C-alpha positions as CSV (number, residue, x, y, z in Angstrom):
1,M,0.1,0.4,0.1
2,N,1.5,3.3,-1.1
3,T,2.1,5.6,1.9
4,S,3.9,8.1,0.4
5,L,2.9,11.8,0.0
6,D,4.6,13.5,-3.0
7,L,4.5,17.3,-3.1
8,D,6.2,19.9,-5.4
9,I,6.6,23.1,-3.4
10,G,8.2,25.9,-5.5
11,G,9.8,23.5,-7.7
12,L,11.6,21.6,-4.8
13,A,9.9,18.1,-4.7
14,L,9.7,16.3,-1.4
15,R,8.5,12.7,-0.5
16,F,6.9,12.1,2.9
17,A,7.4,8.2,3.8
18,L,4.2,8.1,6.2
19,P,2.9,5.7,9.0
20,P,0.1,3.3,7.7
21,G,-3.4,5.6,7.6
22,W,-2.0,8.8,7.5
23,L,-1.9,9.7,4.1
24,P,-5.8,10.0,3.1
25,P,-6.1,13.6,5.1
26,L,-2.6,14.8,4.0
27,R,-3.6,14.0,0.4
28,E,-6.6,15.9,0.7
29,R,-4.9,19.0,2.5
30,Y,-2.4,19.4,-0.1
31,A,-4.2,18.0,-3.1
32,A,-3.1,21.4,-5.8
33,F,0.7,20.4,-4.7
34,L,0.9,16.5,-5.5
35,T,3.8,15.3,-7.8
36,A,4.7,12.8,-9.9
37,Q,8.1,13.9,-10.1
38,P,10.8,12.2,-8.6
39,P,11.6,13.6,-5.4
40,G,14.7,15.5,-5.0
41,W,14.4,15.2,-0.9
42,S,13.1,12.2,1.5
43,V,11.5,12.3,4.7
44,T,10.6,9.4,7.0
45,V,7.8,10.6,9.4
46,E,7.4,8.2,12.3
47,E,4.6,8.2,14.9
48,G,5.7,8.2,18.3
49,P,6.0,10.0,21.6
50,V,7.2,13.6,21.8
51,A,7.0,15.7,25.2
52,V,8.7,19.1,24.3
53,A,7.7,21.9,26.1
54,E,8.1,25.5,23.9
55,S,10.6,26.5,27.0
56,D,12.6,23.2,26.1
57,A,12.8,23.5,22.7
58,W,16.4,23.3,21.0
59,I,18.0,23.0,17.8
60,R,21.7,22.0,16.9
61,H,23.7,21.8,14.0
62,D,26.7,19.5,13.0
63,G,27.9,20.0,9.6
64,P,25.4,19.3,7.1
65,V,22.9,17.8,9.9
66,T,20.6,19.9,11.9
67,Y,19.0,18.0,14.8
68,F,15.8,19.5,16.3
69,A,13.2,18.7,19.0
70,V,10.2,21.5,19.1
71,P,6.6,21.0,20.7
72,G,4.9,18.3,18.3
73,V,8.0,16.9,16.4
74,V,11.6,15.8,16.7
75,G,14.0,14.7,14.5
76,W,17.0,15.5,12.2
77,I,17.5,17.0,8.6
78,N,20.8,16.2,6.6
79,L,21.4,18.5,3.9
80,A,24.1,16.7,2.4
81,T,21.9,13.2,1.7
82,K,18.9,15.5,1.0
83,A,17.0,13.1,3.9
84,A,15.1,13.4,6.9
85,Q,13.3,11.5,9.7
86,I,10.9,13.0,12.3
87,R,8.9,11.6,14.6
88,T,5.3,13.2,15.7
89,P,2.4,11.5,18.3
90,V,-0.7,11.7,16.2
91,A,-1.8,11.2,12.7
92,G,-4.1,14.3,13.5
93,R,-1.3,16.8,13.7
94,A,1.1,15.1,11.1
95,W,0.6,18.3,8.7
96,S,2.3,20.6,11.5
97,A,5.1,18.2,11.8
98,I,5.6,18.2,7.9
99,E,5.0,21.9,7.8
100,R,8.1,22.5,10.5
101,T,10.0,20.1,8.6
102,A,9.4,21.2,5.2
103,S,9.7,24.7,5.6
104,Y,13.3,24.5,7.1
105,I,14.4,22.4,4.3
106,L,13.1,24.8,1.7
107,M,14.9,27.8,3.3
108,E,18.1,25.9,3.2
109,A,17.8,24.1,0.1
110,L,16.3,26.6,-2.4
111,P,18.9,29.1,-2.1
112,R,21.7,26.2,-2.4
113,E,20.2,24.4,-5.4
114,Q,18.0,26.6,-7.3
115,A,19.2,30.2,-6.3
116,A,15.7,30.8,-5.2
117,L,14.4,32.2,-1.9
118,W,11.7,30.9,0.5
119,L,10.4,34.0,2.2
120,H,8.1,34.5,5.2
121,A,5.5,36.9,3.4
122,C,2.3,37.5,1.8
123,G,2.0,36.8,-1.8
124,V,-1.0,38.2,-4.3
125,V,-1.7,38.0,-7.8
126,L,-2.4,41.5,-9.0
127,G,-3.4,42.2,-13.1
128,G,-1.7,39.1,-13.5
129,R,1.8,39.7,-11.7
130,G,2.7,38.9,-8.4
131,H,3.1,41.5,-5.2
132,V,5.1,40.5,-2.2
133,F,4.4,41.8,1.4
134,F,6.7,41.1,4.2
135,G,7.8,42.4,7.6
136,A,8.2,41.5,11.0
137,S,5.3,39.8,13.3
138,G,2.5,42.4,13.6
139,A,3.9,44.6,10.2
140,G,0.6,43.7,8.3
141,K,0.6,40.6,6.2
142,T,-2.4,39.0,7.6
143,T,-4.4,42.7,7.2
144,V,-3.0,42.5,3.6
145,A,-4.3,39.0,3.0
146,R,-8.0,40.0,4.2
147,L,-7.9,43.0,2.2
148,A,-7.0,40.9,-1.0
149,A,-10.5,39.8,-0.9
150,G,-12.1,41.1,-4.2
151,H,-9.1,43.2,-5.3
152,A,-6.4,40.5,-5.8
153,E,-5.8,37.0,-5.9
154,L,-4.5,35.9,-2.3
155,L,-1.9,32.9,-2.9
156,C,-0.5,32.4,0.7
157,D,-0.4,34.9,3.6
158,E,3.0,33.4,5.2
159,N,5.5,31.5,3.0
160,V,5.9,32.0,-0.6
161,V,8.8,31.0,-2.9
162,L,10.5,33.6,-5.0
163,R,12.7,31.9,-7.6
164,P,14.9,33.1,-11.1
165,A,13.0,32.4,-14.9
166,S,14.0,33.2,-17.8
167,G,11.9,36.1,-18.2
168,G,12.4,37.4,-14.5
169,P,12.1,36.3,-11.0
170,E,8.6,34.5,-10.5
171,L,6.3,34.3,-7.4
172,F,5.2,30.7,-6.5
173,S,2.1,29.8,-3.7
174,T,2.8,27.3,-1.3
175,P,0.4,25.3,0.9
176,F,1.9,26.2,4.3
177,W,-0.7,29.1,5.6
178,G,-0.3,30.9,9.0
179,H,-1.1,28.7,12.1
180,S,-3.6,31.2,13.1
181,T,-5.0,32.0,10.0
182,P,-9.0,32.2,9.9
183,P,-10.0,29.1,8.0
184,E,-12.2,31.4,5.5
185,L,-9.0,33.2,4.3
186,I,-7.3,29.6,3.2
187,R,-7.0,28.6,-0.5
188,R,-4.5,26.1,-1.5
189,V,-3.8,26.9,-4.9
190,N,-0.7,25.7,-6.8
191,R,-0.1,29.3,-8.8
192,R,2.9,31.1,-10.0
193,A,2.9,34.6,-11.5
194,P,5.8,37.0,-12.6
195,L,7.0,39.2,-9.7
196,A,6.3,42.9,-10.0
197,A,7.8,44.2,-6.8
198,L,8.0,43.6,-2.9
199,Y,7.0,45.6,0.1
200,Q,8.2,45.9,3.4
201,L,5.1,47.1,5.4
202,T,5.1,49.3,7.8
203,H,2.1,50.9,9.9
204,A,1.4,54.8,8.7
205,A,-1.1,57.1,8.7
206,D,-1.2,57.2,4.8
207,F,0.1,55.2,1.9
208,S,3.7,56.1,0.8
209,V,6.4,54.6,-0.7
210,T,10.1,54.3,-0.9
211,R,12.2,52.7,-3.2
212,L,15.2,50.7,-1.5
213,D,18.7,50.6,-3.2
214,P,19.8,47.0,-3.6
215,A,21.7,47.0,-0.2
216,D,18.9,48.2,2.0
217,A,16.7,45.8,-0.1
218,V,18.6,42.9,0.9
219,A,19.3,44.3,4.6
220,A,15.4,44.2,4.6
221,L,15.1,40.7,3.7
222,L,17.5,39.5,6.1
223,G,15.1,41.0,8.9
224,T,12.4,38.5,7.8
225,E,12.1,35.4,9.5
226,K,13.4,32.1,7.9
227,V,16.5,33.2,6.7
228,A,19.3,30.5,5.9
229,T,22.3,31.9,8.0
230,E,23.2,29.1,10.4
231,R,26.1,27.9,7.7
232,V,28.4,29.6,5.7
233,E,27.0,28.0,2.4
234,S,23.8,28.7,3.1
235,A,24.1,32.0,4.0
236,L,26.4,32.9,0.9
237,A,23.8,30.9,-1.3
238,W,21.1,33.2,0.4
239,L,22.9,36.2,-0.3
240,A,23.4,35.3,-3.6
241,A,19.9,34.8,-4.5
242,A,18.7,38.1,-2.7
243,D,21.4,39.7,-4.5
244,G,20.0,38.5,-8.1
245,L,16.3,39.4,-7.1
246,V,16.6,42.6,-6.0
247,A,18.7,43.9,-9.3
248,C,15.7,42.6,-11.2
249,V,12.6,43.5,-9.4
250,P,12.2,46.7,-7.3
251,V,11.5,46.3,-3.4
252,Y,9.8,49.2,-1.7
253,R,9.2,50.4,2.0
254,L,5.6,50.6,1.8
255,G,3.7,52.9,4.6
256,F,0.0,51.6,4.5
257,R,-3.3,52.2,6.2
258,P,-5.5,49.1,6.4
259,T,-8.2,49.7,3.6
260,V,-8.7,48.4,0.2
261,E,-7.6,52.0,-1.2
262,L,-4.2,49.7,-0.7
263,W,-4.7,48.2,-4.1
264,D,-5.5,51.7,-6.1
265,F,-2.6,53.1,-4.3
266,L,-0.4,50.2,-5.7
267,A,-1.7,50.9,-9.3
268,T,0.7,53.7,-8.9
269,V,3.8,52.5,-8.2
270,P,6.2,51.4,-10.8
271,A,6.9,47.8,-10.8
272,A,9.4,45.3,-12.8
273,H,8.4,45.5,-16.3
274,P,7.0,42.4,-17.9
275,A,9.3,40.3,-20.3
């Protein structure tokens, strides 16, 4: 009986070997991202006790291997062999263990293998082109996601992939939404679009934009979560991918207030020219 969940996220194929009976609900959850492509990564998921409180969580790096114990999942990830093994206690929470593990793999592997970035950000498609909103927790990513209804196609409010292409960088959706995202917002669609611009969010009394120079743009992206800096090789690959991105796509500091006028305002902001 097949117990493998094969996903393609942003061009990276991952196989999750699951305990018997765990596959059906996960196939339904990630249906839009199922793939028949040969996996580049293999993750073995085991069922077993995990007694780790938030205060007792830890992570340790030993060469290419990362060992970790966090609430709901323990295991290891080997960047050299492109393999991982994780343990989680119940089938009903397997999605959380899978998303934690996949997020780390994507963060490390995308810059190394594809000159691409895994970004903690909200992504939308507006007029056929991708717009990405990033910032610290509370900056407004979820607010932008709510404001998209009826104005833009929301791809994900929490995690997106930005990767190079022959016609210029592209925005890819992912199935990994925020854990506190209201269910009515979540639509797991497998979508990509040419990337028009990135916006570092700040709350303001009125709308404003300031284009960041390349150095400041990379520094702003470095301030996001999920940046591969634990290893020299990963950090260099991440910086090279970020440098390539900001050379092609404008990055702005966006002051905004939480109204749907945001979308009319963005229509006045210069974006990367389509190929």
